[in-house]
C-alpha positions as CSV (number, residue, x, y, z in Angstrom):
1,X,-17.9,-31.0,-5.3
2,X,-18.9,-30.8,-9.0
3,X,-17.6,-27.2,-9.3
4,X,-14.2,-28.2,-7.9
5,X,-14.0,-31.1,-10.4
6,X,-14.9,-28.8,-13.2
7,X,-12.4,-26.2,-12.1
8,X,-9.6,-28.8,-11.9
9,X,-10.4,-30.0,-15.5
10,X,-10.4,-26.5,-16.9
11,X,-7.2,-25.7,-15.0
12,X,-5.5,-28.7,-16.6
13,X,-6.7,-27.6,-20.0
14,X,-5.3,-24.1,-19.6
15,X,-2.0,-25.6,-18.3
16,X,-1.7,-28.0,-21.2
17,X,-2.5,-25.2,-23.6
18,X,0.1,-23.0,-22.1
19,X,2.8,-25.7,-22.4
20,X,1.7,-26.5,-26.0
21,X,1.7,-22.9,-27.1
22,X,5.2,-22.3,-25.7
23,X,6.5,-24.9,-28.2
24,X,4.3,-23.6,-31.1
25,X,5.2,-19.9,-30.9
26,X,3.9,-19.1,-34.4
27,X,0.4,-20.4,-33.6
28,X,-0.8,-17.3,-31.7
29,X,-4.5,-18.4,-31.9
30,X,-6.1,-21.7,-32.9
31,X,-9.8,-21.4,-33.6
32,X,-12.4,-24.1,-34.2
33,X,-16.2,-24.0,-34.7
34,X,-18.2,-26.4,-32.4
35,X,-21.8,-26.1,-33.4
36,X,-23.1,-22.7,-32.1
37,X,-19.8,-22.2,-30.2
38,X,-16.5,-20.8,-31.3
39,X,-13.4,-22.2,-29.4
40,X,-10.1,-20.3,-29.4
41,X,-6.8,-21.5,-27.9
42,X,-3.9,-19.1,-27.9
43,X,-0.8,-17.5,-26.3
44,X,-2.5,-14.1,-26.2
45,X,-5.9,-13.2,-24.7
46,X,-8.5,-13.2,-27.4
47,X,-11.4,-11.6,-25.5
48,X,-11.7,-7.9,-26.3
49,X,-12.5,-6.2,-23.0
50,X,-10.9,-8.8,-20.7
51,X,-7.7,-8.4,-22.8
52,X,-7.1,-5.1,-21.0
53,X,-7.2,-7.0,-17.7
54,X,-5.9,-10.5,-18.4
55,X,-2.4,-10.3,-19.8
56,X,0.8,-12.3,-19.8
57,X,2.8,-11.4,-16.6
58,X,5.1,-12.9,-14.0
59,X,8.6,-14.3,-14.0
60,X,7.7,-17.4,-16.0
61,X,5.6,-15.5,-18.6
62,X,7.2,-17.6,-21.4
63,X,4.7,-20.3,-20.4
64,X,1.2,-18.8,-20.7
65,X,-1.9,-19.6,-22.6
66,X,-5.7,-19.9,-22.4
67,X,-9.0,-20.8,-24.0
68,X,-12.1,-18.9,-24.9
69,X,-15.5,-20.3,-25.8
70,X,-18.2,-18.0,-27.4
71,X,-21.8,-18.7,-28.2
72,X,-23.6,-17.2,-31.2
73,X,-25.8,-15.3,-28.8
74,X,-22.9,-13.3,-27.4
75,X,-22.4,-15.2,-24.2
76,X,-18.8,-16.4,-23.5
77,X,-16.6,-17.9,-20.9
78,X,-12.9,-18.8,-20.8
79,X,-9.7,-19.2,-18.7
80,X,-6.3,-17.7,-19.0
81,X,-3.1,-18.6,-17.2
82,X,-0.5,-15.8,-17.1
83,X,1.8,-17.9,-14.8
84,X,2.0,-21.7,-14.8
85,X,4.4,-21.9,-11.9
86,X,7.1,-23.7,-13.9
87,X,9.8,-21.2,-13.2
88,X,11.5,-20.9,-9.7
89,X,9.7,-18.6,-7.2
90,X,6.5,-18.6,-9.2
91,X,3.1,-20.1,-8.7
92,X,0.2,-21.2,-10.8
93,X,-2.4,-18.5,-11.5
94,X,-5.7,-19.1,-13.3
95,X,-7.9,-16.3,-14.4
96,X,-11.5,-17.4,-15.2
97,X,-14.0,-15.1,-16.9
98,X,-17.5,-15.0,-18.3
99,X,-19.6,-12.3,-19.9
100,X,-21.8,-11.1,-22.7
101,X,-20.8,-9.2,-25.8
102,X,-23.3,-7.6,-28.2
103,X,-22.8,-5.4,-31.2
104,X,-25.5,-2.8,-32.1
105,X,-24.2,-2.7,-35.7
106,X,-20.9,-2.7,-37.5
107,X,-19.7,0.5,-35.7
108,X,-21.0,0.1,-32.1
109,X,-21.1,-2.6,-29.4
110,X,-20.9,-3.2,-25.7
111,X,-19.5,-5.9,-23.4
112,X,-20.0,-6.9,-19.7
113,X,-18.2,-9.5,-17.7
114,X,-16.6,-10.7,-14.5
115,X,-13.1,-12.2,-13.9
116,X,-12.1,-14.5,-11.0
117,X,-8.3,-14.6,-10.2
118,X,-7.3,-17.9,-8.6
119,X,-4.1,-19.2,-7.1
120,X,-4.6,-22.9,-6.6
121,X,-1.2,-23.7,-5.1
122,X,-1.0,-20.9,-2.6
123,X,-2.9,-19.6,0.4
124,X,-3.6,-16.3,-1.5
125,X,-7.4,-15.5,-1.5
126,X,-9.2,-15.4,-4.8
127,X,-10.4,-12.0,-6.1
128,X,-13.1,-10.9,-8.5
129,X,-13.3,-8.0,-11.0
130,X,-16.2,-6.6,-12.8
131,X,-15.6,-5.0,-16.2
132,X,-17.6,-3.2,-18.9
133,X,-16.8,-1.5,-22.2
134,X,-17.9,0.0,-25.5
135,X,-16.6,-0.5,-29.0
136,X,-16.6,2.3,-31.6
137,X,-15.4,1.1,-35.0
138,X,-12.0,-0.5,-34.1
139,X,-11.5,1.5,-30.9
140,X,-12.7,0.4,-27.4
141,X,-12.9,2.0,-24.0
142,X,-13.4,0.0,-20.9
143,X,-13.5,0.2,-17.1
144,X,-13.2,-2.3,-14.3
145,X,-13.6,-2.5,-10.5
146,X,-12.3,-5.1,-8.1
147,X,-12.2,-5.6,-4.4
148,X,-9.3,-7.6,-3.1
149,X,-8.1,-8.4,0.4
150,X,-7.4,-5.0,2.0
151,X,-7.9,-2.8,-1.1
152,X,-10.1,-1.6,-4.0
153,X,-8.9,-1.1,-7.5
154,X,-10.5,0.7,-10.4
155,X,-9.1,0.8,-14.0
156,X,-9.8,2.7,-17.1
157,X,-8.3,1.7,-20.4
158,X,-8.5,2.9,-24.0
159,X,-7.4,0.9,-27.1
160,X,-7.5,2.9,-30.3
161,X,-6.7,-0.1,-32.5
162,X,-4.7,0.3,-35.7
163,X,-4.2,4.0,-36.6
164,X,-4.1,4.2,-40.4
165,X,-1.9,5.2,-42.2
166,X,0.8,5.1,-39.5
167,X,0.1,1.4,-38.8
168,X,0.4,2.0,-35.0
169,X,-1.6,0.4,-32.3
170,X,-2.0,2.7,-29.3
171,X,-3.3,1.7,-25.9
172,X,-3.5,3.6,-22.6
173,X,-4.4,2.5,-19.1
174,X,-5.0,4.3,-15.8
175,X,-5.6,2.7,-12.5
176,X,-6.5,4.0,-9.0
177,X,-5.8,1.9,-5.9
178,X,-7.3,2.5,-2.5
179,X,-5.9,0.8,0.6
180,X,-8.2,-0.2,3.5
181,X,-5.4,0.3,6.0
182,X,-2.6,2.9,5.4
183,X,0.8,1.5,4.4
184,X,3.5,2.9,6.8
185,X,6.7,3.9,5.0
186,X,10.2,3.9,6.5
187,X,10.8,7.4,7.7
188,X,7.2,8.0,8.9
189,X,5.4,8.4,5.6
190,X,1.9,7.0,5.1
191,X,0.3,5.8,1.8
192,X,-3.5,5.5,1.7
193,X,-4.0,5.6,-2.1
194,X,-2.1,5.9,-5.3
195,X,-2.5,5.9,-9.1
196,X,-0.6,4.4,-12.0
197,X,-0.7,4.7,-15.8
198,X,0.8,3.3,-19.0
199,X,1.0,4.1,-22.7
200,X,1.8,1.4,-25.2
201,X,2.6,1.9,-28.9
202,X,3.1,-1.2,-31.1
203,X,3.8,-1.8,-34.8
204,X,4.8,-4.8,-36.9
205,X,8.1,-4.2,-38.7
206,X,9.8,-6.7,-41.0
207,X,8.1,-9.6,-39.4
208,X,8.8,-8.4,-35.9
209,X,6.3,-7.0,-33.3
210,X,7.8,-3.8,-31.8
211,X,6.4,-2.4,-28.6
212,X,7.3,0.8,-26.9
213,X,5.8,1.4,-23.4
214,X,6.0,4.2,-20.9
215,X,4.7,3.6,-17.4
216,X,4.6,5.5,-14.1
217,X,2.8,6.1,-10.9
218,X,2.0,8.8,-8.3
219,X,4.5,7.3,-5.9
220,X,8.2,8.0,-5.8
221,X,11.2,7.2,-3.7
222,X,10.6,5.4,-0.4
223,X,6.8,5.5,-1.1
224,X,7.3,2.9,-3.8
225,X,7.6,0.2,-1.1
226,X,3.8,0.4,-0.9
227,X,3.3,0.0,-4.6
228,X,1.5,-3.1,-6.1
229,X,-0.3,-1.8,-9.1
230,X,-0.6,-2.7,-12.8
231,X,3.0,-1.8,-13.8
232,X,6.1,-3.9,-13.0
233,X,7.9,-0.8,-11.9
234,X,6.7,1.9,-9.5
235,X,8.6,4.9,-10.9
236,X,8.7,6.2,-14.5
237,X,10.0,3.5,-16.9
238,X,10.4,3.3,-20.7
239,X,10.5,-0.2,-22.1
240,X,11.2,-1.3,-25.7
241,X,10.3,-4.9,-26.6
242,X,10.9,-6.6,-29.9
243,X,9.4,-10.0,-30.5
244,X,9.9,-12.3,-33.5
245,X,8.7,-15.9,-34.0
246,X,11.2,-18.1,-35.8
247,X,9.0,-21.2,-35.9
């Protein structure tokens, strides 16, 4: 099938990009102009609204990367691999997206798109997510809705961009997750739905990227066995991450 052949070629491109970017840590984004298109290869998602949904994750997150192709009209498509399956107990994931981004002027703009989450090496079913957002100056607010096997997820995220003069980047995310069938908890409890949230503050300091994140959810204790939301931990967690590129 032509679509399958195309998908395999793009998957190979993302995988190669991920491996290449792991060895070239200082090259966060490589950009080239191809006629009316702009091509970006990088270790961090470059697409504005999708960046709130497509992020590095998984046990082998040291190997990740993607590509993004944008037309002058505002139409774009791309792929991102947050997990290449190189580490033990991990599998390849490829997130394919397409959408349209249009600025009204230098202060306002909007964006619409769809993401397909694929797991080529496993029996896990693909899922799709619709997203939309607005940009006001350097800030953006977005929302997304997805239907996966046995559940529906909705997400709201806010990125305030760089807050001058503090030099801080502030980002907040809230998610609501509805289960088609209740999850039975040991002890007799039942979970039909839950919410989660996160707050991330980042700032460059002396050549390092410092990130402070707080995350939590509406589940606690034994109920956390039903959790599979946006955060890596179910209960309240504070994480400090410092990243510096030496090459």
